[in-house]
C-alpha positions in Angstrom: 0.0 0.0 0.0 1.4 3.4 -1.0 2.1 6.0 1.6 -0.5 8.3 0.0 -3.3 5.9 1.0 -2.2 5.4 4.6 -4.4 7.0 7.3 -2.5 9.6 9.3 -2.0 8.7 12.9 -4.0 10.7 15.4 -2.2 12.9 17.8 -2.3 11.3 21.2 -4.2 13.2 23.9 -2.4 14.4 26.9 -2.8 11.7 29.7 -5.1 12.8 32.5 -3.2 13.4 35.8 -4.3 11.9 39.1 -7.0 13.8 40.9 -4.8 14.4 44.0 -2.2 16.1 41.8 -4.8 18.4 40.2 -6.1 19.4 43.7 -2.5 20.1 44.9 -1.8 22.1 41.8 -4.9 24.2 42.5 -3.8 24.8 46.1 -0.3 25.8 44.8 -2.0 28.4 42.6 -4.0 29.8 45.6 -1.0 29.9 47.8 1.1 31.6 45.1 -1.6 34.3 44.8 -1.7 34.8 48.5 2.1 35.1 48.6 1.9 37.8 45.9 -0.8 39.7 47.9 1.2 39.4 51.2 4.4 40.7 49.6 2.6 43.4 47.7 1.0 44.7 50.9 4.2 44.6 52.9 6.0 46.4 50.0 3.6 49.3 49.9 3.4 49.5 53.7 7.3 49.3 53.9 7.1 46.6 56.5 10.2 44.7 57.6 9.2 41.2 56.5 11.7 39.4 58.7 10.0 41.0 61.7 6.5 40.1 60.4 5.8 36.9 62.3 2.6 36.2 60.3 4.4 36.4 57.0 7.4 34.3 58.1 5.1 31.5 59.4 2.9 31.7 56.3 5.7 31.5 53.8 7.3 28.6 55.8 4.1 26.5 55.4 3.8 27.5 51.8 7.4 26.3 51.1 6.6 23.0 53.0 3.5 22.5 50.8 5.5 23.2 47.7 8.0 20.6 48.7 5.2 18.1 49.4 3.7 18.9 46.0 7.1 18.1 44.4 7.4 14.7 46.0 3.7 13.9 45.4 4.2 14.5 41.7 7.4 12.5 41.8 5.5 9.5 43.3 3.0 9.5 40.4 5.6 10.1 37.7 6.4 7.1 35.5 9.9 8.4 34.7 11.2 9.6 38.1 14.8 10.5 37.2 13.5 12.5 34.2 11.0 14.2 36.4 13.8 15.1 39.0 16.0 16.5 36.2 13.1 18.6 34.8 11.8 19.8 38.2 14.9 20.1 40.3 14.7 23.9 40.1 11.2 23.7 41.6 12.6 21.8 44.6 15.4 24.2 45.1 13.1 27.2 44.9 10.8 25.6 47.5 13.4 25.6 50.3 12.4 28.2 53.0 15.6 30.2 52.8 14.3 33.2 54.7 13.4 31.0 57.7 16.8 29.3 57.5 18.5 32.7 57.5 16.4 33.9 60.4 17.0 30.7 62.4 20.8 30.7 61.9 21.1 34.4 62.5 22.9 35.0 59.2 23.5 38.7 58.4 22.8 39.7 54.8 22.3 43.1 53.2 18.8 44.4 52.7 19.1 44.1 48.9 20.0 40.4 49.1 17.3 39.6 51.6 14.7 41.3 49.4 15.7 39.2 46.4 15.7 36.0 48.6 12.2 36.9 49.6 11.0 36.4 46.0 12.4 32.9 45.7 9.1 31.2 46.8 7.2 33.5 44.4 9.5 32.3 41.6 8.5 28.8 42.4 4.8 29.8 42.5 5.1 31.6 39.2 6.6 28.5 37.5 3.9 26.3 39.0 1.2 28.7 37.8 2.6 28.7 34.3 2.6 24.9 34.1 -0.9 24.5 35.5 -2.3 27.1 33.2 -0.5 25.4 30.3 -2.4 22.2 31.1 -5.6 24.0 30.3 -4.9 23.7 26.6 -4.5 20.5 24.7 -2.5 22.2 21.9 1.2 22.1 22.6 2.0 25.5 21.1 -0.9 27.3 22.8 0.1 25.6 26.1 3.7 26.8 25.7 2.5 30.3 24.8 0.1 30.6 27.8 2.9 29.3 30.1 5.4 31.9 28.9 2.8 34.7 29.1 2.2 33.9 32.8 6.0 33.9 33.4 6.3 37.2 31.5 3.5 38.9 33.6 4.9 37.6 36.9 8.5 38.7 36.1 7.2 42.2 35.2 5.2 42.5 38.4 7.9 41.2 40.7 10.5 43.4 39.1 8.2 46.4 39.4 7.8 45.7 43.2 11.6 45.3 43.7 12.3 48.5 41.7 9.7 50.5 43.6 10.9 49.3 47.0 14.5 50.0 46.3 14.3 53.1 44.1 11.5 55.1 45.6 13.4 56.2 48.7 16.4 57.5 46.8 15.3 58.1 43.2 13.4 61.3 42.6 12.0 59.9 39.3 10.1 57.1 41.1 7.4 58.9 43.0 4.7 56.2 42.9 4.3 52.5 42.2 2.8 53.3 38.8 6.1 54.9 37.8 7.9 51.7 38.7 5.3 49.6 36.8 5.6 51.8 33.7 9.4 51.5 33.9 9.1 47.7 34.2 6.7 47.4 31.2 8.9 49.6 29.0 12.0 47.7 29.8 10.3 44.3 29.4 9.2 45.5 25.9 12.9 46.4 25.3 11.8 49.9 24.3 13.4 51.5 27.4 12.3 54.2 29.7 13.5 57.7 30.7 13.6 56.6 34.4 17.2 55.5 35.3 17.9 53.2 38.2 20.4 54.4 40.9 20.5 51.4 43.2 22.3 48.1 42.6 19.1 46.2 42.9 17.4 48.5 40.3 20.3 48.1 37.9 20.1 44.3 38.2 16.4 44.3 37.5 17.1 46.6 34.5 19.2 43.9 33.0 16.8 41.0 33.8 13.7 42.6 32.2 15.0 43.2 28.6 16.5 39.7 28.6 13.2 38.2 29.6 11.4 40.2 27.0 13.8 39.1 24.2 13.2 35.5 25.2 9.4 35.6 25.5 8.2 38.0 22.8 9.4 35.9 19.8 7.1 33.2 21.1 4.2 35.4 20.2 5.3 35.3 16.6 5.5 31.5 16.7 2.0 31.3 18.3 0.5 33.7 15.8 2.1 31.8 12.9 0.8 28.5 14.2 -2.7 29.9 14.7 -2.9 31.4 11.2 -1.5 28.3 9.6 -4.2 26.2 11.4 -6.9 28.6 10.5 -6.0 28.7 6.8 -5.7 24.9 6.7 -9.1 24.6 8.3 -10.7 27.0 5.8 -9.1 25.1 2.9 -10.5 21.8 4.1 -14.1 23.2 4.2 
């Protein structure tokens, strides 16, 4: 039989995950949002988070749950070593570094501590991107949605860091909206007339354009895939 007469193989559907994993992923999403709210409120109120007992306890239990989620998914994974290689960063980001620093009495600069504070949020953002990616059965759409979530989270986190570090010393940053505008312009690689003066601000100014250059080309890939599928579908009618 010629290859022209063969029936094309159907694309296999994504296997359904165990219910307990779906529930834990949902809880991870909720905890990630609560962490974002907690950090946002503390940033705007200029609260010393190391002295905020409620926050330290909350983020400790969030990190513990993140670690439990990692090992639960590892238990249900068919290829455990492959899972560990792909998700090792998740486990490292789930370690409660702030509580360890507080418990051991380590002395770090304010800038370093503020960046460390965002480590659980980075884990939450990665988890959110994966869970939202599962909402689509199309691989390209799933990847696009995941990267969009990461892009938005990076922009927001960097705007918070920039506002907290620059507002006290930079006359160009008068409100949070100035910091958000700066972050959006740098993420788009267009640039902004606001110049950072702190070390943390300059670091963020490097991270944002790099993230933008990585993520924005994916929009072109997604749009090309969408238009190709649309034209193909119209031709088959």
